[in-house]
PyMOL CGO cylinders between C-alpha atoms (Angstrom):
from pymol import cmd
from pymol.cgo import CYLINDER

trace = [
    CYLINDER, 116.18, 95.86, 102.50, 114.03, 93.03, 103.84, 0.3, 1, 1, 1, 1, 1, 1,
    CYLINDER, 114.03, 93.03, 103.84, 110.91, 95.07, 103.13, 0.3, 1, 1, 1, 1, 1, 1,
    CYLINDER, 110.91, 95.07, 103.13, 112.02, 95.59, 99.54, 0.3, 1, 1, 1, 1, 1, 1,
    CYLINDER, 112.02, 95.59, 99.54, 112.63, 91.86, 99.02, 0.3, 1, 1, 1, 1, 1, 1,
    CYLINDER, 112.63, 91.86, 99.02, 109.26, 91.06, 100.60, 0.3, 1, 1, 1, 1, 1, 1,
    CYLINDER, 109.26, 91.06, 100.60, 107.52, 93.59, 98.34, 0.3, 1, 1, 1, 1, 1, 1,
    CYLINDER, 107.52, 93.59, 98.34, 109.18, 92.12, 95.24, 0.3, 1, 1, 1, 1, 1, 1,
    CYLINDER, 109.18, 92.12, 95.24, 108.09, 88.60, 96.22, 0.3, 1, 1, 1, 1, 1, 1,
    CYLINDER, 108.09, 88.60, 96.22, 104.49, 89.76, 96.69, 0.3, 1, 1, 1, 1, 1, 1,
    CYLINDER, 104.49, 89.76, 96.69, 104.48, 91.48, 93.30, 0.3, 1, 1, 1, 1, 1, 1,
    CYLINDER, 104.48, 91.48, 93.30, 105.88, 88.36, 91.62, 0.3, 1, 1, 1, 1, 1, 1,
    CYLINDER, 105.88, 88.36, 91.62, 103.19, 86.18, 93.24, 0.3, 1, 1, 1, 1, 1, 1,
    CYLINDER, 103.19, 86.18, 93.24, 100.42, 88.56, 92.13, 0.3, 1, 1, 1, 1, 1, 1,
    CYLINDER, 100.42, 88.56, 92.13, 101.76, 88.59, 88.59, 0.3, 1, 1, 1, 1, 1, 1,
    CYLINDER, 101.76, 88.59, 88.59, 101.81, 84.79, 88.46, 0.3, 1, 1, 1, 1, 1, 1,
    CYLINDER, 101.81, 84.79, 88.46, 98.02, 84.47, 88.92, 0.3, 1, 1, 1, 1, 1, 1,
    CYLINDER, 98.02, 84.47, 88.92, 97.40, 87.23, 86.39, 0.3, 1, 1, 1, 1, 1, 1,
    CYLINDER, 97.40, 87.23, 86.39, 99.67, 85.48, 83.92, 0.3, 1, 1, 1, 1, 1, 1,
    CYLINDER, 99.67, 85.48, 83.92, 97.78, 82.24, 84.57, 0.3, 1, 1, 1, 1, 1, 1,
    CYLINDER, 97.78, 82.24, 84.57, 94.56, 83.93, 83.40, 0.3, 1, 1, 1, 1, 1, 1,
    CYLINDER, 94.56, 83.93, 83.40, 96.33, 85.61, 80.48, 0.3, 1, 1, 1, 1, 1, 1,
    CYLINDER, 96.33, 85.61, 80.48, 97.30, 82.24, 79.01, 0.3, 1, 1, 1, 1, 1, 1,
    CYLINDER, 97.30, 82.24, 79.01, 93.60, 81.74, 78.20, 0.3, 1, 1, 1, 1, 1, 1,
    CYLINDER, 93.60, 81.74, 78.20, 93.18, 85.12, 76.50, 0.3, 1, 1, 1, 1, 1, 1,
    CYLINDER, 93.18, 85.12, 76.50, 91.76, 84.66, 72.97, 0.3, 1, 1, 1, 1, 1, 1,
    CYLINDER, 91.76, 84.66, 72.97, 91.44, 80.91, 73.67, 0.3, 1, 1, 1, 1, 1, 1,
    CYLINDER, 91.44, 80.91, 73.67, 88.84, 80.57, 76.43, 0.3, 1, 1, 1, 1, 1, 1,
    CYLINDER, 88.84, 80.57, 76.43, 86.29, 82.53, 78.38, 0.3, 1, 1, 1, 1, 1, 1,
    CYLINDER, 86.29, 82.53, 78.38, 86.91, 82.33, 82.12, 0.3, 1, 1, 1, 1, 1, 1,
    CYLINDER, 86.91, 82.33, 82.12, 84.41, 81.92, 84.92, 0.3, 1, 1, 1, 1, 1, 1,
    CYLINDER, 84.41, 81.92, 84.92, 85.66, 82.65, 88.43, 0.3, 1, 1, 1, 1, 1, 1,
    CYLINDER, 85.66, 82.65, 88.43, 83.49, 81.36, 91.26, 0.3, 1, 1, 1, 1, 1, 1,
    CYLINDER, 83.49, 81.36, 91.26, 84.87, 82.74, 94.49, 0.3, 1, 1, 1, 1, 1, 1,
    CYLINDER, 84.87, 82.74, 94.49, 83.90, 82.14, 98.10, 0.3, 1, 1, 1, 1, 1, 1,
    CYLINDER, 83.90, 82.14, 98.10, 85.31, 82.62, 101.55, 0.3, 1, 1, 1, 1, 1, 1,
    CYLINDER, 85.31, 82.62, 101.55, 84.29, 79.03, 102.42, 0.3, 1, 1, 1, 1, 1, 1,
    CYLINDER, 84.29, 79.03, 102.42, 83.88, 75.87, 100.33, 0.3, 1, 1, 1, 1, 1, 1,
    CYLINDER, 83.88, 75.87, 100.33, 80.68, 75.04, 102.24, 0.3, 1, 1, 1, 1, 1, 1,
    CYLINDER, 80.68, 75.04, 102.24, 79.04, 78.31, 101.12, 0.3, 1, 1, 1, 1, 1, 1,
    CYLINDER, 79.04, 78.31, 101.12, 75.64, 77.38, 99.64, 0.3, 1, 1, 1, 1, 1, 1,
    CYLINDER, 75.64, 77.38, 99.64, 75.91, 79.80, 96.68, 0.3, 1, 1, 1, 1, 1, 1,
    CYLINDER, 75.91, 79.80, 96.68, 79.42, 78.55, 95.88, 0.3, 1, 1, 1, 1, 1, 1,
    CYLINDER, 79.42, 78.55, 95.88, 78.33, 74.91, 95.85, 0.3, 1, 1, 1, 1, 1, 1,
    CYLINDER, 78.33, 74.91, 95.85, 75.15, 75.63, 93.88, 0.3, 1, 1, 1, 1, 1, 1,
    CYLINDER, 75.15, 75.63, 93.88, 77.01, 77.67, 91.26, 0.3, 1, 1, 1, 1, 1, 1,
    CYLINDER, 77.01, 77.67, 91.26, 79.65, 74.97, 90.74, 0.3, 1, 1, 1, 1, 1, 1,
    CYLINDER, 79.65, 74.97, 90.74, 77.00, 72.24, 90.48, 0.3, 1, 1, 1, 1, 1, 1,
    CYLINDER, 77.00, 72.24, 90.48, 74.97, 74.32, 88.02, 0.3, 1, 1, 1, 1, 1, 1,
    CYLINDER, 74.97, 74.32, 88.02, 77.96, 74.89, 85.73, 0.3, 1, 1, 1, 1, 1, 1,
    CYLINDER, 77.96, 74.89, 85.73, 79.02, 71.25, 85.85, 0.3, 1, 1, 1, 1, 1, 1,
    CYLINDER, 79.02, 71.25, 85.85, 75.46, 70.14, 85.02, 0.3, 1, 1, 1, 1, 1, 1,
    CYLINDER, 75.46, 70.14, 85.02, 75.68, 72.32, 81.89, 0.3, 1, 1, 1, 1, 1, 1,
    CYLINDER, 75.68, 72.32, 81.89, 79.18, 71.16, 80.97, 0.3, 1, 1, 1, 1, 1, 1,
    CYLINDER, 79.18, 71.16, 80.97, 78.36, 70.50, 77.30, 0.3, 1, 1, 1, 1, 1, 1,
    CYLINDER, 78.36, 70.50, 77.30, 77.16, 74.08, 76.86, 0.3, 1, 1, 1, 1, 1, 1,
    CYLINDER, 77.16, 74.08, 76.86, 80.14, 75.38, 78.82, 0.3, 1, 1, 1, 1, 1, 1,
    CYLINDER, 80.14, 75.38, 78.82, 82.51, 73.44, 76.57, 0.3, 1, 1, 1, 1, 1, 1,
    CYLINDER, 82.51, 73.44, 76.57, 80.81, 74.80, 73.43, 0.3, 1, 1, 1, 1, 1, 1,
    CYLINDER, 80.81, 74.80, 73.43, 81.26, 78.34, 74.75, 0.3, 1, 1, 1, 1, 1, 1,
    CYLINDER, 81.26, 78.34, 74.75, 84.96, 77.67, 75.46, 0.3, 1, 1, 1, 1, 1, 1,
    CYLINDER, 84.96, 77.67, 75.46, 84.59, 78.19, 79.21, 0.3, 1, 1, 1, 1, 1, 1,
    CYLINDER, 84.59, 78.19, 79.21, 87.11, 77.28, 81.86, 0.3, 1, 1, 1, 1, 1, 1,
    CYLINDER, 87.11, 77.28, 81.86, 86.13, 77.41, 85.51, 0.3, 1, 1, 1, 1, 1, 1,
    CYLINDER, 86.13, 77.41, 85.51, 88.26, 78.59, 88.39, 0.3, 1, 1, 1, 1, 1, 1,
    CYLINDER, 88.26, 78.59, 88.39, 86.89, 77.63, 91.81, 0.3, 1, 1, 1, 1, 1, 1,
    CYLINDER, 86.89, 77.63, 91.81, 88.59, 80.15, 94.07, 0.3, 1, 1, 1, 1, 1, 1,
    CYLINDER, 88.59, 80.15, 94.07, 88.87, 79.92, 97.85, 0.3, 1, 1, 1, 1, 1, 1,
    CYLINDER, 88.87, 79.92, 97.85, 91.21, 81.87, 100.15, 0.3, 1, 1, 1, 1, 1, 1,
    CYLINDER, 91.21, 81.87, 100.15, 93.82, 79.08, 100.17, 0.3, 1, 1, 1, 1, 1, 1,
    CYLINDER, 93.82, 79.08, 100.17, 92.98, 76.98, 97.13, 0.3, 1, 1, 1, 1, 1, 1,
    CYLINDER, 92.98, 76.98, 97.13, 92.21, 77.36, 93.45, 0.3, 1, 1, 1, 1, 1, 1,
    CYLINDER, 92.21, 77.36, 93.45, 90.78, 74.52, 91.36, 0.3, 1, 1, 1, 1, 1, 1,
    CYLINDER, 90.78, 74.52, 91.36, 90.79, 74.77, 87.58, 0.3, 1, 1, 1, 1, 1, 1,
    CYLINDER, 90.79, 74.77, 87.58, 88.16, 72.86, 85.60, 0.3, 1, 1, 1, 1, 1, 1,
    CYLINDER, 88.16, 72.86, 85.60, 88.29, 72.47, 81.79, 0.3, 1, 1, 1, 1, 1, 1,
    CYLINDER, 88.29, 72.47, 81.79, 84.84, 71.52, 80.50, 0.3, 1, 1, 1, 1, 1, 1,
    CYLINDER, 84.84, 71.52, 80.50, 86.15, 70.26, 77.16, 0.3, 1, 1, 1, 1, 1, 1,
    CYLINDER, 86.15, 70.26, 77.16, 88.46, 67.73, 78.77, 0.3, 1, 1, 1, 1, 1, 1,
    CYLINDER, 88.46, 67.73, 78.77, 86.54, 67.13, 82.00, 0.3, 1, 1, 1, 1, 1, 1,
    CYLINDER, 86.54, 67.13, 82.00, 89.85, 68.00, 83.57, 0.3, 1, 1, 1, 1, 1, 1,
    CYLINDER, 89.85, 68.00, 83.57, 90.07, 69.27, 87.15, 0.3, 1, 1, 1, 1, 1, 1,
    CYLINDER, 90.07, 69.27, 87.15, 93.34, 70.47, 88.64, 0.3, 1, 1, 1, 1, 1, 1,
    CYLINDER, 93.34, 70.47, 88.64, 93.47, 71.57, 92.27, 0.3, 1, 1, 1, 1, 1, 1,
    CYLINDER, 93.47, 71.57, 92.27, 96.19, 73.91, 93.41, 0.3, 1, 1, 1, 1, 1, 1,
    CYLINDER, 96.19, 73.91, 93.41, 96.62, 74.08, 97.19, 0.3, 1, 1, 1, 1, 1, 1,
    CYLINDER, 96.62, 74.08, 97.19, 98.36, 77.47, 96.98, 0.3, 1, 1, 1, 1, 1, 1,
    CYLINDER, 98.36, 77.47, 96.98, 97.07, 80.67, 98.46, 0.3, 1, 1, 1, 1, 1, 1,
    CYLINDER, 97.07, 80.67, 98.46, 95.02, 82.53, 95.93, 0.3, 1, 1, 1, 1, 1, 1,
    CYLINDER, 95.02, 82.53, 95.93, 95.91, 85.95, 94.62, 0.3, 1, 1, 1, 1, 1, 1,
    CYLINDER, 95.91, 85.95, 94.62, 92.77, 85.67, 92.51, 0.3, 1, 1, 1, 1, 1, 1,
    CYLINDER, 92.77, 85.67, 92.51, 90.81, 85.64, 95.74, 0.3, 1, 1, 1, 1, 1, 1,
    CYLINDER, 90.81, 85.64, 95.74, 92.58, 88.78, 96.95, 0.3, 1, 1, 1, 1, 1, 1,
    CYLINDER, 92.58, 88.78, 96.95, 92.12, 90.49, 93.59, 0.3, 1, 1, 1, 1, 1, 1,
    CYLINDER, 92.12, 90.49, 93.59, 88.39, 89.87, 93.15, 0.3, 1, 1, 1, 1, 1, 1,
    CYLINDER, 88.39, 89.87, 93.15, 86.89, 89.48, 96.63, 0.3, 1, 1, 1, 1, 1, 1,
    CYLINDER, 86.89, 89.48, 96.63, 86.13, 92.41, 98.90, 0.3, 1, 1, 1, 1, 1, 1,
    CYLINDER, 86.13, 92.41, 98.90, 86.17, 91.90, 102.66, 0.3, 1, 1, 1, 1, 1, 1,
    CYLINDER, 86.17, 91.90, 102.66, 82.36, 92.04, 102.87, 0.3, 1, 1, 1, 1, 1, 1,
    CYLINDER, 82.36, 92.04, 102.87, 81.88, 89.42, 100.13, 0.3, 1, 1, 1, 1, 1, 1,
    CYLINDER, 81.88, 89.42, 100.13, 81.26, 85.77, 100.90, 0.3, 1, 1, 1, 1, 1, 1,
    CYLINDER, 81.26, 85.77, 100.90, 80.51, 84.77, 97.28, 0.3, 1, 1, 1, 1, 1, 1,
    CYLINDER, 80.51, 84.77, 97.28, 81.25, 86.20, 93.86, 0.3, 1, 1, 1, 1, 1, 1,
    CYLINDER, 81.25, 86.20, 93.86, 80.77, 85.22, 90.22, 0.3, 1, 1, 1, 1, 1, 1,
    CYLINDER, 80.77, 85.22, 90.22, 83.01, 86.77, 87.54, 0.3, 1, 1, 1, 1, 1, 1,
    CYLINDER, 83.01, 86.77, 87.54, 82.89, 86.24, 83.78, 0.3, 1, 1, 1, 1, 1, 1,
    CYLINDER, 82.89, 86.24, 83.78, 85.99, 87.18, 81.78, 0.3, 1, 1, 1, 1, 1, 1,
    CYLINDER, 85.99, 87.18, 81.78, 85.69, 87.33, 78.00, 0.3, 1, 1, 1, 1, 1, 1,
    CYLINDER, 85.69, 87.33, 78.00, 88.06, 86.06, 75.33, 0.3, 1, 1, 1, 1, 1, 1,
    CYLINDER, 88.06, 86.06, 75.33, 89.62, 89.52, 75.22, 0.3, 1, 1, 1, 1, 1, 1,
    CYLINDER, 89.62, 89.52, 75.22, 90.55, 89.28, 78.91, 0.3, 1, 1, 1, 1, 1, 1,
    CYLINDER, 90.55, 89.28, 78.91, 88.12, 91.94, 80.13, 0.3, 1, 1, 1, 1, 1, 1,
    CYLINDER, 88.12, 91.94, 80.13, 85.53, 91.47, 82.88, 0.3, 1, 1, 1, 1, 1, 1,
    CYLINDER, 85.53, 91.47, 82.88, 82.12, 91.04, 81.25, 0.3, 1, 1, 1, 1, 1, 1,
    CYLINDER, 82.12, 91.04, 81.25, 80.02, 90.36, 84.34, 0.3, 1, 1, 1, 1, 1, 1,
    CYLINDER, 80.02, 90.36, 84.34, 80.66, 90.47, 88.06, 0.3, 1, 1, 1, 1, 1, 1,
    CYLINDER, 80.66, 90.47, 88.06, 78.05, 89.81, 90.72, 0.3, 1, 1, 1, 1, 1, 1,
    CYLINDER, 78.05, 89.81, 90.72, 77.63, 88.56, 94.27, 0.3, 1, 1, 1, 1, 1, 1,
    CYLINDER, 77.63, 88.56, 94.27, 74.64, 86.33, 93.46, 0.3, 1, 1, 1, 1, 1, 1,
    CYLINDER, 74.64, 86.33, 93.46, 74.34, 83.03, 91.61, 0.3, 1, 1, 1, 1, 1, 1,
    CYLINDER, 74.34, 83.03, 91.61, 74.50, 83.30, 87.82, 0.3, 1, 1, 1, 1, 1, 1,
    CYLINDER, 74.50, 83.30, 87.82, 71.89, 81.09, 86.19, 0.3, 1, 1, 1, 1, 1, 1,
    CYLINDER, 71.89, 81.09, 86.19, 73.42, 79.10, 83.32, 0.3, 1, 1, 1, 1, 1, 1,
    CYLINDER, 73.42, 79.10, 83.32, 70.71, 80.27, 80.89, 0.3, 1, 1, 1, 1, 1, 1,
    CYLINDER, 70.71, 80.27, 80.89, 71.55, 83.89, 81.68, 0.3, 1, 1, 1, 1, 1, 1,
    CYLINDER, 71.55, 83.89, 81.68, 75.29, 83.19, 81.39, 0.3, 1, 1, 1, 1, 1, 1,
    CYLINDER, 75.29, 83.19, 81.39, 74.85, 81.54, 78.00, 0.3, 1, 1, 1, 1, 1, 1,
    CYLINDER, 74.85, 81.54, 78.00, 72.64, 84.42, 76.85, 0.3, 1, 1, 1, 1, 1, 1,
    CYLINDER, 72.64, 84.42, 76.85, 75.23, 87.01, 77.91, 0.3, 1, 1, 1, 1, 1, 1,
    CYLINDER, 75.23, 87.01, 77.91, 77.97, 85.15, 76.05, 0.3, 1, 1, 1, 1, 1, 1,
    CYLINDER, 77.97, 85.15, 76.05, 75.81, 84.59, 72.96, 0.3, 1, 1, 1, 1, 1, 1,
    CYLINDER, 75.81, 84.59, 72.96, 75.25, 88.35, 72.84, 0.3, 1, 1, 1, 1, 1, 1,
    CYLINDER, 75.25, 88.35, 72.84, 78.98, 89.13, 72.68, 0.3, 1, 1, 1, 1, 1, 1,
    CYLINDER, 78.98, 89.13, 72.68, 80.35, 90.20, 69.30, 0.3, 1, 1, 1, 1, 1, 1,
    CYLINDER, 80.35, 90.20, 69.30, 83.08, 87.55, 69.23, 0.3, 1, 1, 1, 1, 1, 1,
    CYLINDER, 83.08, 87.55, 69.23, 80.52, 84.83, 70.00, 0.3, 1, 1, 1, 1, 1, 1,
    CYLINDER, 80.52, 84.83, 70.00, 78.23, 86.20, 67.29, 0.3, 1, 1, 1, 1, 1, 1,
    CYLINDER, 78.23, 86.20, 67.29, 81.10, 85.84, 64.80, 0.3, 1, 1, 1, 1, 1, 1,
    CYLINDER, 81.10, 85.84, 64.80, 81.78, 82.28, 66.05, 0.3, 1, 1, 1, 1, 1, 1,
    CYLINDER, 81.78, 82.28, 66.05, 78.15, 81.30, 65.53, 0.3, 1, 1, 1, 1, 1, 1,
    CYLINDER, 78.15, 81.30, 65.53, 78.09, 82.90, 62.07, 0.3, 1, 1, 1, 1, 1, 1,
    CYLINDER, 78.09, 82.90, 62.07, 81.22, 80.98, 61.02, 0.3, 1, 1, 1, 1, 1, 1,
    CYLINDER, 81.22, 80.98, 61.02, 79.73, 77.75, 62.39, 0.3, 1, 1, 1, 1, 1, 1,
    CYLINDER, 79.73, 77.75, 62.39, 76.48, 78.26, 60.45, 0.3, 1, 1, 1, 1, 1, 1,
    CYLINDER, 76.48, 78.26, 60.45, 78.37, 78.98, 57.22, 0.3, 1, 1, 1, 1, 1, 1,
    CYLINDER, 78.37, 78.98, 57.22, 80.36, 75.77, 57.33, 0.3, 1, 1, 1, 1, 1, 1,
]
cmd.load_cgo(trace, "trace")
C-alpha cells in the first residue's frame, strides 16, 4: 500500500512540471537550459547569451527555464520577470541523461521538441531555426501585412 501511495505521488509530481510547460502551449516558445551544476561554463554562457539578446527573445515569444537538479528558474523576456522555484526538478529528470552535464532544448508553440543538443546554441542559430518554423513564418507575414 505504501508503495502504491508513493508511486501516485511521484506521478502527480511529474505531471505538475509537464502541466507547467503546457500552460505556454500556443502562447510561447520554451527554451530549457539544463545543467547538473550552476557553475557549469556552458550553462552560464548560454544563459548570458540569451539574456543579452532579450529583445529578440521577447519578439520570438520565448520563455526561459533554467533547470538544475534542485531548482528551476523561469525567465519571461517580455516582462524581464525571473521567478526561482527551489523545488526539485522533474524537468531535469525528464530531459537530462546521466552522462549529460549540459543540455539545450527548444520547444515550439505546438509543444513539440524542435531542437535538443548538448552544446551551446548560438542566439543567431536559435533565431534562424525559429524564423524557419511555419508558425513563425505566418506571424511574420501577418506583421508585414499590418
